[in-house]
C-alpha positions as CSV (number, residue, x, y, z in Angstrom):
1,X,144.2,103.6,136.8
2,X,145.8,104.2,133.4
3,X,146.7,100.6,133.1
4,X,143.1,99.6,133.8
5,X,141.9,102.0,131.3
6,X,144.3,100.7,128.7
7,X,143.2,97.1,129.4
8,X,139.6,98.1,129.1
9,X,140.2,99.7,125.7
10,X,142.1,96.6,124.6
11,X,139.3,94.3,125.7
12,X,136.7,96.4,123.9
13,X,138.8,96.5,120.7
14,X,139.2,92.8,120.8
15,X,135.5,92.2,121.3
16,X,134.7,94.6,118.5
17,X,137.1,92.8,116.2
18,X,135.7,89.5,117.2
19,X,132.1,90.7,116.5
20,X,133.1,91.9,113.1
21,X,134.9,88.6,112.3
22,X,132.0,86.5,113.3
23,X,129.1,88.6,112.0
24,X,126.8,87.4,110.7
25,X,126.9,83.9,112.1
26,X,123.2,83.2,111.4
27,X,120.6,84.6,109.0
28,X,120.0,88.4,109.1
29,X,116.3,89.2,109.5
30,X,114.8,92.4,108.0
31,X,111.6,93.1,110.0
32,X,108.9,94.9,108.0
33,X,106.2,96.3,110.3
34,X,103.5,95.8,107.7
35,X,101.7,92.9,106.0
36,X,103.3,91.0,103.1
37,X,102.5,92.3,99.6
38,X,102.6,96.0,100.3
39,X,105.2,98.5,99.0
40,X,107.4,98.4,102.2
41,X,107.4,94.6,102.0
42,X,108.4,94.7,98.3
43,X,111.2,97.1,99.0
44,X,112.5,95.0,101.9
45,X,112.5,91.8,99.8
46,X,114.4,93.5,97.0
47,X,116.9,94.9,99.6
48,X,117.3,91.4,101.2
49,X,118.1,89.9,97.8
50,X,120.7,92.6,97.1
51,X,122.3,92.4,100.6
52,X,122.7,88.6,100.3
53,X,125.4,89.3,97.6
54,X,127.6,90.9,100.3
55,X,126.8,89.1,103.6
56,X,127.8,85.5,104.0
57,X,124.5,84.5,105.6
58,X,120.9,84.5,104.2
59,X,119.0,87.7,104.5
60,X,115.3,87.1,105.1
61,X,112.2,89.2,105.5
62,X,109.8,88.9,108.5
63,X,106.4,90.7,108.5
64,X,105.3,91.9,111.9
65,X,102.2,94.0,111.2
66,X,99.8,95.8,113.4
67,X,99.1,99.1,115.2
68,X,100.2,101.3,112.3
69,X,103.7,99.6,112.2
70,X,104.5,100.2,115.8
71,X,104.4,96.5,116.8
72,X,107.1,95.6,114.4
73,X,109.2,98.6,115.4
74,X,108.9,97.7,119.1
75,X,109.9,94.1,118.2
76,X,113.2,95.3,116.7
77,X,113.8,97.8,119.6
78,X,113.6,94.8,122.0
79,X,115.7,92.5,119.9
80,X,119.3,91.5,120.7
81,X,121.7,94.2,119.7
82,X,123.9,91.9,117.6
83,X,123.0,93.0,114.1
84,X,120.9,89.9,113.2
85,X,117.6,91.7,113.5
86,X,117.0,94.9,111.6
87,X,114.1,97.1,110.7
88,X,113.0,98.4,107.3
89,X,110.5,101.2,107.9
90,X,109.1,104.2,106.1
91,X,108.1,107.7,107.1
92,X,106.1,106.2,110.0
93,X,109.3,105.9,111.9
94,X,109.2,109.7,112.2
95,X,105.4,110.2,112.5
96,X,104.5,107.6,115.1
97,X,105.8,109.6,118.1
98,X,103.1,112.3,117.3
99,X,100.4,109.9,116.2
100,X,100.7,107.6,119.2
101,X,100.8,109.3,122.6
102,X,102.0,106.1,124.2
103,X,104.7,104.1,122.5
104,X,106.6,101.1,123.9
105,X,109.9,102.4,122.4
106,X,111.6,105.8,122.4
107,X,112.4,107.8,119.3
108,X,114.9,108.6,118.1
109,X,117.2,107.0,120.8
110,X,116.2,103.3,120.8
111,X,117.8,102.6,117.4
112,X,121.0,102.8,115.5
113,X,120.7,104.5,112.1
114,X,122.2,102.4,109.2
115,X,121.2,104.7,106.3
116,X,118.3,105.8,104.2
117,X,117.3,103.4,101.4
118,X,115.1,105.3,99.0
119,X,112.5,108.0,98.7
120,X,109.6,108.6,96.3
121,X,106.8,111.0,95.8
122,X,103.2,110.4,96.5
123,X,100.6,111.2,93.9
124,X,97.4,113.2,94.0
125,X,94.9,110.9,92.2
126,X,91.2,110.9,91.8
127,X,88.3,108.7,90.7
128,X,88.3,108.2,86.9
129,X,85.1,110.3,86.5
130,X,86.6,113.4,88.0
131,X,85.9,116.3,85.5
132,X,88.7,118.6,86.6
133,X,91.4,118.9,83.9
134,X,94.3,120.0,86.1
135,X,95.2,120.6,89.7
136,X,94.0,124.2,89.6
137,X,90.5,123.0,88.6
138,X,90.6,120.2,91.1
139,X,91.5,122.7,93.8
140,X,88.5,124.9,92.8
141,X,86.2,121.9,92.9
142,X,87.4,121.0,96.4
143,X,86.8,124.5,97.6
144,X,83.3,124.6,96.1
145,X,82.3,121.4,97.9
146,X,83.2,121.8,101.5
147,X,82.5,118.7,103.6
148,X,81.4,116.8,100.5
149,X,84.8,115.7,99.1
150,X,85.7,112.2,100.2
151,X,89.4,111.7,100.8
152,X,90.5,108.1,101.2
153,X,93.5,106.8,103.0
154,X,94.9,103.4,104.0
155,X,94.5,103.8,107.8
156,X,95.8,106.1,110.6
157,X,99.5,106.5,110.3
158,X,99.7,105.2,106.7
159,X,101.6,107.1,104.1
160,X,98.4,108.1,102.3
161,X,96.9,109.3,105.6
162,X,99.9,111.5,106.4
163,X,100.1,112.9,102.9
164,X,96.4,113.6,103.0
165,X,96.8,115.5,106.2
166,X,99.5,117.7,104.7
167,X,97.4,118.3,101.6
168,X,94.3,119.3,103.6
169,X,96.5,121.6,105.7
170,X,98.0,123.3,102.6
171,X,94.7,123.7,100.9
172,X,92.9,124.7,104.1
173,X,90.2,122.4,102.8
174,X,87.3,120.8,104.6
175,X,87.2,117.2,103.4
176,X,85.6,114.0,104.7
177,X,88.4,111.5,105.4
178,X,87.6,107.9,105.0
179,X,90.0,105.4,106.6
180,X,90.4,101.9,105.1
181,X,92.2,98.8,106.4
182,X,95.0,99.1,103.8
183,X,95.8,100.6,100.5
184,X,94.1,97.9,98.4
185,X,90.5,98.5,99.6
186,X,91.0,102.3,99.5
187,X,92.2,102.0,95.9
188,X,89.3,99.7,95.0
189,X,86.8,102.3,96.1
190,X,88.6,105.1,94.3
191,X,88.5,103.1,91.1
192,X,84.8,102.5,91.6
193,X,84.0,106.1,92.3
194,X,82.9,105.6,95.9
195,X,85.5,108.1,97.0
196,X,86.8,111.1,95.2
197,X,90.5,111.6,95.9
198,X,93.5,110.0,97.4
199,X,97.1,110.9,98.1
200,X,99.0,107.7,97.5
201,X,102.6,106.4,97.1
202,X,103.8,106.2,93.5
203,X,104.7,102.6,94.2
204,X,101.0,101.9,94.6
205,X,99.5,104.4,92.2
206,X,101.7,103.9,89.0
207,X,100.0,100.6,87.8
208,X,96.6,102.2,88.1
209,X,97.8,105.4,86.4
210,X,99.4,103.5,83.6
211,X,96.1,101.5,83.1
212,X,94.1,104.8,83.0
213,X,92.0,103.7,85.9
214,X,92.6,106.8,88.0
215,X,93.3,110.4,87.1
216,X,96.7,111.9,88.1
217,X,97.0,115.6,89.0
218,X,100.4,116.1,90.7
219,X,103.2,114.6,92.6
220,X,104.0,115.7,96.2
221,X,107.8,115.8,96.1
222,X,110.0,118.9,95.6
223,X,111.1,117.7,92.1
224,X,109.2,116.0,89.3
225,X,109.5,112.2,89.2
226,X,111.6,110.5,86.6
227,X,109.3,107.5,86.5
228,X,107.8,107.6,82.9
229,X,104.2,107.1,84.0
230,X,104.2,110.2,86.2
231,X,107.1,112.2,84.7
232,X,104.7,114.8,83.1
233,X,102.9,115.5,86.4
234,X,103.7,118.8,88.0
235,X,104.8,119.0,91.6
236,X,102.2,120.5,94.0
237,X,104.6,123.4,94.4
238,X,104.5,124.1,90.7
239,X,100.7,123.6,90.7
240,X,100.0,126.3,93.3
241,X,101.1,125.1,96.7
242,X,104.6,126.7,97.1
243,X,107.0,124.7,99.3
244,X,104.8,121.6,99.4
245,X,107.2,118.6,99.8
246,X,106.1,115.1,101.0
247,X,108.4,112.2,100.1
248,X,107.8,108.7,101.3
249,X,111.1,107.2,102.3
250,X,112.5,104.0,103.8
251,X,115.4,103.5,106.1
252,X,117.3,100.6,107.7
253,X,117.7,100.4,111.5
254,X,119.3,98.3,114.2
255,X,118.6,98.0,117.9
256,X,120.4,100.5,120.1
257,X,123.8,99.2,121.3
258,X,124.7,97.2,118.3
259,X,128.5,97.0,118.1
260,X,130.1,99.7,115.9
261,X,132.0,97.0,113.9
262,X,128.8,95.3,113.1
263,X,127.1,98.6,112.2
264,X,130.0,99.3,109.9
265,X,129.6,96.0,108.1
266,X,125.9,96.4,107.7
267,X,126.3,99.9,106.4
268,X,128.8,98.6,103.9
269,X,126.3,95.9,102.8
270,X,123.5,98.5,102.5
271,X,125.7,100.8,100.4
272,X,126.7,97.9,98.1
273,X,123.0,97.0,97.7
274,X,122.1,100.5,96.7
275,X,124.6,100.4,94.0
276,X,123.5,97.0,92.7
277,X,122.1,97.4,89.2
278,X,119.3,94.9,89.7
279,X,118.2,96.7,92.9
280,X,118.3,100.1,91.3
281,X,116.3,98.9,88.3
282,X,113.6,97.4,90.5
283,X,113.3,100.7,92.5
284,X,113.1,102.8,89.4
285,X,110.3,100.5,88.1
286,X,108.4,101.4,91.3
287,X,108.9,105.1,90.9
288,X,111.4,105.2,93.7
289,X,114.8,106.9,93.8
290,X,117.7,105.2,95.6
291,X,119.5,107.5,98.1
292,X,123.1,108.5,97.4
293,X,123.9,111.3,99.8
294,X,124.8,112.1,103.4
295,X,121.8,110.3,104.7
296,X,123.7,107.0,104.2
297,X,125.8,108.0,107.2
298,X,124.5,107.3,110.7
299,X,124.5,111.0,111.7
300,X,122.9,112.2,108.5
301,X,120.2,109.6,108.7
302,X,119.4,110.3,112.3
303,X,119.2,114.1,111.7
304,X,116.9,113.6,108.8
305,X,114.5,111.5,110.9
306,X,114.6,114.0,113.7
307,X,113.8,116.8,111.3
308,X,110.9,114.8,109.9
309,X,109.6,114.1,113.4
310,X,109.6,117.9,114.1
311,X,107.9,118.7,110.8
312,X,105.1,116.1,111.0
313,X,104.5,116.7,114.7
314,X,103.1,120.2,113.9
315,X,100.8,118.9,111.2
316,X,99.5,115.9,113.2
317,X,98.9,118.0,116.3
318,X,97.1,120.7,114.3
319,X,94.8,118.0,112.8
320,X,94.2,116.5,116.2
321,X,94.1,113.0,114.7
322,X,95.7,110.4,116.9
323,X,96.0,106.7,116.5
324,X,95.6,105.8,120.2
């Protein structure tokens, strides 16, 4: 029995070594579960460019949009566990299990956790004609107009939807939520004054803030942003909502069962990418901070996602807003 066990260990070790030596033997695909042109797509393409410098094969991006990102996530969950098909996904990785009561994949156990990529605040922005001079005044205006305030978001399960849910919960406010088919049309109506307020990712909002086309009142993260266009904005916690903390983050995932040696090589390529000056510069330009902590380890990344799942489940269930 002991001899058989030793032989099995030797075989597994040989296979692991072989997998590492051969990997990757074809292009590595980063699946983005959203349409091309959005913030997640931009981040994935920047990451692919940086990872190409370490991996001996092309790294390409494939968009698999639909159903709030769950189609693309399911695609990766069903892919061969050889490390050649990966997933780049944001906070929706943790919120989908609460938003969708029927998923074709299981969270968190259908994936291997390669590490968190980045995180950024959302911004609380309004139409340009809003008279409130600060968040305190905006809060008073919202309270004085129950049911009349139009809160835009980019669709069920989007980052702006989730942040908006958390904002309404914290304010105990009665707003009329208006769902759009993407960030672009929601922002267009905000610019035109058809809606009043939006809780949107810094990556989307910064260009409009810099152009003076929307009004900025606060950021949603625990710390102020270092991005120049929004650095002066207070956090919501500073502005009167103690403990408010919503960050939009992206992580890198592989299908469950991907060999440990391959995971190690991919994690190494991710770490190298996150230290690449060009990648860091591009992220900073988007108002995004590159991760450099324990969440780059598989265990730390998975625990972070599990904690986010638990936190958002409470908010989503309380709101009673489901995507299916």
